[in-house]
N, C-alpha and C positions, 0 to 999 in steps of 0.2 A: 463516622464513615466519611471518607474523603473521595472526591472525584479526581481522577487523573486525566491526562490528555487523551488517552485512548478511549476512555469512557465518554468524554465530550464528543469525540469524533463519531463514536457509535450512536450516541443519542441524536446527534445532528443527522446522521445517515437515516436512522429510523424515523425521525420526524420530518424528513425531507427539507432540512434547513441547510443553507449554504453558509458556512462559517469560514471566512478567510483565515489563512494560516496565521496572520498577524493578530487575529482576534481570539484565537483559541485559548491563549493564556488568560485573557480577561474574562472569557466565558467560563473557564474552569473556576476562577475566583468567584464569579457570581453564583455558580452552582453550589460551591462550598459555603457561601454566605447563606444561601437559601436553606441548605441542609442544617447549618448551625442554628438558624432561626427556628426551624422545625424541632430540633432537639430542645431548644429553649422552651417552645410551646409544650413539648411533652413533659416538662418538669412541673407544669401547672396542675394543681390538685383539682380534679373535676368530679370527685366522688359524689357530691351532693347536687350536681347540676344536671337538670333534665335536658335531653337533646331537643334541639329546635328544628322544626321543619323550615321555618323562615324567621328572619329577624323581626319582622313586624307581624302583628296579630290581626291582619286585615282579611276579611272574607272576600273571596272573589265573586264578582257578579256572574250569575248563571244565565245562560241563554237557552232558549228552546232548541232542542236537537231536531232540526228539520232537514229533510232530503232536498237537495237543490238539483238544478239541472246538471246532468253529467254527460257522459259520452262526448266529450270535447277533446278527444285524444289528439286530433290534428292541430288544434289551436294550441294545446299545451306543448306539443313537440316542436312547434315553430320557435319556442323560446330556448330550445336545446341547442348548444353549440354543435353537437353531433348526435344523431339518432340512428339506431340500428334495430331492425325487427320490431318496430313500434315501441322502443324503449329508449331512455336516455343512454347514450354511450359515454362512458367515463374511462379514464386511464386506469390500468391496474395499479393498486397501491399496496397490496399484500403479497408478500413473497411466499 
């Protein structure tokens, strides 16, 4: 599978990245290198390998689940760049 210029532009649009016109060709080459590397990884035989949850086998420290002071909506909303109807207001990102 190879990525073409139109696909690079589409991915940039969907991910909200601004890629200058002079960088599109380099980005296309990078995408194609990544896809080639993934294809290389797909050739590895993993039949007898068990899936990992994490690369290290460390147990996480547990803490007691305690209820803390809540109802601090005003203080939390002071950190918001924009608030509306007592919620964080964010720009629309899904079309």
